[in-house]
N, C-alpha and C positions, 0 to 999 in steps of 0.2 A: 206334583211333589214327587221327587225322587225317593225311591224305596231305600231303607237302610238294611242292606243284607246282613244276615246273622253271621257273626264271626265264626260260629262253630258249624255252619252248614256243610262245609266241604272238608271235614276231617277225612283221613285215609279210610276210616271205618265206613264212610259213605261212599267215597269215590271208588273204592276197590270194586264195587259192585256195579259201577255204571259203564256205559259204553266205552270201548278202549280209546276212542277219540277224546275223551275228556282228559285233560292234562293233569299231571301231578309233578310237582306241587301245584295245587290249584291257585291261580292268581287272585290277589285281593279283589280285583275289579272284574273277575271272570264272569260272575252272574250278570252284572251290567252290560258287559259287551255281548254276552250270548243273547240276552233279550233285544238289545239295540240292533245288532248286526245280523242276527239269525231268526230268532223267534218271531219278533214283531213284523219284519218283512214277510215272513212265511204266512203269518196270519192275514196280512193285507192281501196277499195273492190267493187267499183261500186254499192253501195247500197244507196247513197245520193248524191245530187248535191248542192254545196253551192257557193255564191258569196258575197263579201263585197262591200259595197257602200262607195264611196270616191268622193270628189269633184276634178275636174281637176286641180284647182289652189292649192290644198293642198292634194295630193294623199297619203301623209304619215299619214293622220288622218282617222281612220276608223269612219264613222258616222252612219253606219247601216249594216244590213246584210239580206239576203234573201236566202231561201233554197227550194229544192224540195225533196219529199220523197215518195217512193212507198207505197202502202197500200190501204185499203178499206175506211178509215175514214178521214185522214188528210194528204194532199199531199203538202201543201205550208205553210211556216211560215216566218215571217220577223219582224224586228224591225227597228226603225229609231230614232235617237236622237232628243229631243224636239226642239233644235234650228233650225232644218231643216224641221220641219212640215209645211204644207201649201204651199210648193213650187213645188209640182208635182213630186218630186223626186221618191217617192215609186211607184206612178202610172207608171212612165216611166220603173222602174225596174220590176214591175209586168207584164207589157206588154211583155218585153223581155224574162222573164222566162216562162211566159205562152206559148209563141211561141216555146221555147226550149222544153217544156213539150210535146206539141202536134206534132210539126213538126220534131224534132230530136229524142226524146225518143220514139215517136209514141204511147203515151198513149191516150186512148179514152175519159177519164172522169177526171177531176180535181176537188177534193173537198177541201175546206178550212174553217173548223169551226172557229168561233171567239166568244168572249164574246159578249153578247147581248148589253152591255153598250158601246162597242167599235164602235161607230157610224162612226167615220172617216175611220176605216178599212173596214167597211161594204160598205161604199160609193165607196172606191177604187175597191172593188170586183165587185160592180154593174156597175161601169163605164167601167170596162174591160170585160163585157160580162157574169158574173156570176149571178145566181139567187138563192133565198132562197128556199130549198127543205124540210127543217124541222127546227123546233125549239126546241131542247132538253134543259135540264136543264142547267142553267148558274151558274158555281161554284162561281163566284164573288158575284152575288146576293145571292147565297146559304150561303155564309159566313155570311151575314147580317141576313138572316133568322135564321141561327143557333144561332147567338149572341142573338137574340131577344126571341127565343123560346126553346132553348136547352142547352145553356151554363150553366144555374143555376144548372142543375143536372150533366151535363157531363163535365163541366169545359170550359173555354174560348177557349182552344185549342182542345177540344174534347178528351183529354187524360184521363179524369176521373175527377169526382167532388165529392161533399159531399154525394150524393145519388145515383150515377149511374157511371158505369165504362167507359172505353174508347170505343170510336166508330171509332177510327183511328189506332187501332193496326194493324201493318203491316201483321202479320200472319192471323188475322181475315179477312181483306180486300182481301187478296190474295185468300181466299177460297170461299167468297160469291160473288154473282153477284149483278149488280145494281138493278135487279128486286127484289131480296131478301131484299136489303136495302129499297127499296121503300115500300115493304110489311110491313117492321117493322115500317117505319115512319107513314104509314097509320093505321095500326092496333095497334101499340104499343106493349108493352109486359106486359099485365095485370097481369100475374103471378108473375112479379117482381115489380109491382107497377108503371110502366112506362106508361104515357098517350098516347092516340092515337092522330091523326091529329087534332081532334076537340078540345082537352083539354090541349094542351101544355100551353097555356095562356088562363085563363078563359075568355069565350066570344070572343075569337079571333081564330076561326078555320083557319088552313092553307088552302090557295087556291091551286088548282091543280098545278099552276105555281110554288108556293113556295115549294110544296112537291118535284117536279122535281128539283128545284134549290138546295135544301138542299142535296138531294141524290147526285147531281153532285158535290157538295162540299166535301162530305165524300168520294166519289169515287175518287176524285182527290188526295187523301192522300195514295192511293195504291202505293207500291214501283215501282220505275221506272223499265221498261223493259230494256234490253240492248240497244235498239234502241230509248229510250225516248229522246225527243228533246224539244227545246224552240219553241214557237209557235208564 
């Protein structure tokens, strides 16, 4: 039986906290294609582990999902439709998959990066035994920094504007590291007339956190790897 995805699952309030590869507007058949084309094949290969969230009284309706992924940076991702927030459902799911990660798959460490603005998700992680080990740049905040300081030259989407070229070109981002991007944001490109971190907006130098955030936003535009996923 084909599941009936909940129509409210992927509102902007949910999608804005997911991996940057998740499209917006989210297509009506996006959940179906994600599972058919990516999640289920990865499960069959033994590369990922996925579960859907459904209520006992209406199991035909998919209200959320949670997955586990091997790797050094991001091992768990989930989403839950807005009508079901605040009911402890995701906390229950997180406890179950955490146990599976450690007790069945026998991994020693689980890492779960999240947007700094996603306070509710951070609280779930803290309640289930996780702790903050680092605070890297936040791509969601970085989009706001870019809009305020960079889009007048590079365009609203970063693809080029009246006085500067694209900073999100896929070929370019594939070749350069995050550290290189950070250097460009800090030092500018004086030979091209591009300002440094102190002079994007007169009298409003970027803070260290803003530099990290805008680098995170630019880096999030890199082409997806074959195993890229929602988070």
